[in-house]
C-alpha positions as CSV (number, residue, x, y, z in Angstrom):
1,M,0.0,0.0,0.0
2,P,1.9,3.0,-1.1
3,T,1.3,6.5,0.2
4,S,-1.1,8.6,-1.8
5,P,-0.9,12.2,-2.9
6,S,-2.2,15.0,-0.8
7,S,-5.7,16.2,-1.5
8,K,-7.9,19.0,-0.2
9,S,-10.8,18.4,2.0
10,S,-14.2,20.0,1.4
11,R,-13.1,22.8,3.9
12,G,-10.0,23.5,1.7
13,T,-7.4,22.1,4.2
14,S,-4.6,19.8,3.2
15,R,-5.0,16.1,3.7
16,A,-2.4,13.3,3.2
17,R,-2.6,9.5,3.4
18,I,0.2,7.2,4.4
19,S,0.6,3.5,4.7
20,V,1.7,2.2,8.1
21,T,2.4,-1.4,9.1
22,V,1.7,-1.9,12.8
23,S,3.0,-4.5,15.2
24,P,0.7,-4.4,18.3
25,G,1.6,-5.8,21.7
26,A,5.2,-4.5,21.4
27,A,7.5,-3.8,24.4
28,R,7.2,-0.1,23.6
29,T,5.4,2.3,21.2
30,E,7.7,3.7,18.6
31,L,8.1,4.6,14.9
32,V,10.5,2.0,13.5
33,G,11.1,3.7,10.1
34,R,10.5,3.1,6.4
35,H,8.8,-0.1,5.4
36,G,8.6,-0.4,1.6
37,A,6.7,2.5,0.3
38,G,5.2,3.2,3.7
39,W,6.2,3.2,7.4
40,K,6.4,0.7,10.2
41,A,5.4,1.3,13.8
42,R,5.3,-0.7,17.0
43,V,2.6,-0.1,19.6
44,A,2.5,-1.5,23.1
45,A,-1.3,-1.6,23.1
46,P,-3.0,-5.0,22.3
47,P,-4.9,-5.5,19.1
48,E,-8.3,-5.5,20.7
49,R,-11.2,-3.1,20.8
50,G,-9.3,-0.5,18.7
51,R,-6.6,0.0,21.3
52,A,-3.7,-0.5,18.9
53,N,-5.3,1.9,16.4
54,E,-5.7,4.5,19.2
55,A,-2.1,4.1,20.2
56,L,-1.0,4.5,16.5
57,V,-3.0,7.7,16.2
58,G,-1.4,9.0,19.4
59,L,2.1,8.1,18.2
60,L,1.7,9.7,14.8
61,A,0.0,12.8,16.2
62,E,3.0,13.3,18.6
63,V,5.6,12.6,15.9
64,L,3.9,14.9,13.3
65,E,3.2,17.6,15.9
66,V,-0.6,17.7,15.1
67,P,-3.6,17.3,17.4
68,P,-4.8,13.6,17.6
69,R,-8.1,14.7,16.0
70,S,-6.1,15.4,12.8
71,V,-5.0,11.8,12.5
72,R,-7.3,8.8,11.8
73,V,-7.1,5.3,10.5
74,V,-9.2,5.1,7.4
75,G,-8.2,1.7,6.2
76,G,-7.1,-1.6,7.7
77,Q,-8.9,-1.1,11.1
78,R,-8.6,-4.8,11.9
79,G,-5.3,-5.7,10.2
80,R,-1.6,-4.8,10.5
81,A,-1.5,-2.8,7.2
82,K,-3.2,0.6,7.8
83,V,-4.0,3.6,5.8
84,V,-3.8,6.7,7.9
85,E,-5.1,10.1,6.9
86,V,-3.6,13.3,8.3
87,D,-5.4,16.6,8.1
88,G,-3.6,19.9,7.8
89,L,-0.4,18.7,6.2
90,E,0.7,17.9,2.7
91,L,2.1,14.5,2.0
92,G,5.7,15.9,1.5
93,E,5.5,17.5,5.0
94,V,4.2,14.3,6.6
95,E,7.1,12.4,5.0
96,R,9.7,15.0,6.1
97,R,8.4,15.0,9.7
98,L,8.4,11.2,10.0
99,A,11.9,11.0,8.5
100,R,13.1,13.8,10.8
101,S,11.8,11.9,13.9
102,K,14.0,8.9,13.0
103,L,17.0,11.2,12.5
104,D,16.5,12.9,15.9
105,E,16.9,9.6,17.8
């Protein structure tokens, strides 16, 4: 699942979609890095009742420096391969911030 180009919402704000492969039940929650055309993340939350998705949203919101309400899982709610939509950022900026977070470690 490659990342998709940015688009504009009906309100005229930027919106980007990224692919994220998630490993739930990990020892810690972290962005691992690139994974093919997308990204890989580990979350400590278990894969039950949406907890892993909530943890992923929180992780990405923190890394991208956006409010959690701007990040949502729009595909793959029950699987490891997710499509995540980010409001307020262009795809290029999302990619830069994710890459920068890996360099800052």
